[in-house]
C-alpha positions, 0 to 999 in steps of 0.5 A: 692177866694172871695175878701171881701170889708173890708170897711164894717167892718169899719162901726162901727166907721162911725156909732158912728159918725152918732149917735153923729150928730143925737142927740136931740140938733141937732133937738130941738127948742132953741127959747123958749117963757117963762112966768113970772107970772099971776095975776090969774088962769083965766088969765093964762088959757086965755093966753094958749087958745089965743096962743093954747099952753098947756105948760108954762115954768117959766123963772127964775126957772125949773118949767113947767106947763101943761094946759089940758083944765080944770086945770094946773099941774106941770110937773114931772122931769121924763117927762123932758129930761136931756140929749141934747146929747142923740141919737134920735133913742135911744129906751127909747127916741122913747118910750118916744115920742110914748106915746103922742103928748106933747112937751118935754122940755130939761134941762141942769144944771137945766135950760131949754135949748130947747123943742122937739116934735115928729114931729121934727123927720121930720127935715133933721138931723133926716134922716141921721141915717135911710138913713145910715141903709138902705144903710148898709142893701142894701150893706150887702145883696149884699156882702152876696149874693157874699160871699156865691157864689150866685151872678151868680145865682142871675144875671141869675135869673134876666135875666130869670124874666125880660130878662134884662142882668145884668153884676154886682150885683151892677147894680141891685135894692134893691127889686130885692135883697130882693126878691132873698134872700127871694125866695132862703131862704138866710135869715131866714124867721123870719127876713122877717116878722114883726108882721105877716106881709110881710116885703117887703111891709113895707120896701117899705113904709118906703123907700118911706117915706124917699125919700119924706122927711116924714120919721116919720110923716105927720104933718097934719095926725090924725094918725101921732103917729101911723106912727111914731111908725110904721116906727121906728119898721121897722127901728129897724127890719132893724137894727136887720137884719143888725146885723144878716148879719154882723155876718154871713159874718164875720163868713164866712170871719173867716173861710177862 
């Protein structure tokens, strides 16, 4: 009988731990330069121009002014983050940062405690969760091929295509796993398509970015918001497939 690696069933607890350390407070900037007062709007405007900034947090009270190159406006409460423990890949937070390139302020007990920009997703702490989901994805693909009795077919397929004899599925690469699942329709086709585009190419794109430490955005690119959105859509798709694979594997396990 197939022996299932039950360590995979314990991933939920591990994932919760990863989510806790992948919080806003881990990547936000806490060194904030406040302003106290200006004698005129002209002085305040020049202050922003000289420093190339567009946000002015007031030191003694919760008040943040935004400069839009023409005038100043007071930032609304719904434009401020009030939970520094929030998971950085929370869907609402991702949407919040996807709208524009403005700095977001974080408050606690009616005080500004930090600020964050979407490029902060390039910090090393922000890589932990995507890495984990990729590792989980690759592990689940291997376990799924094993549990449905396709491991021998998979290894023979590699030998036929490459002439390389491989003894264990663990010695094969991620793309080989993905191709085999796709060619043999082991995963529903709907899970291998993102916005009518090939999933394999997109996942390679994200994987390469992870390996080159530029998961969410290149700091000097003009289309960095676009990259930010693109990569997070791919990550969400991987999460979707992982849930599907977990469900299928558990269904087979429970049928033994």
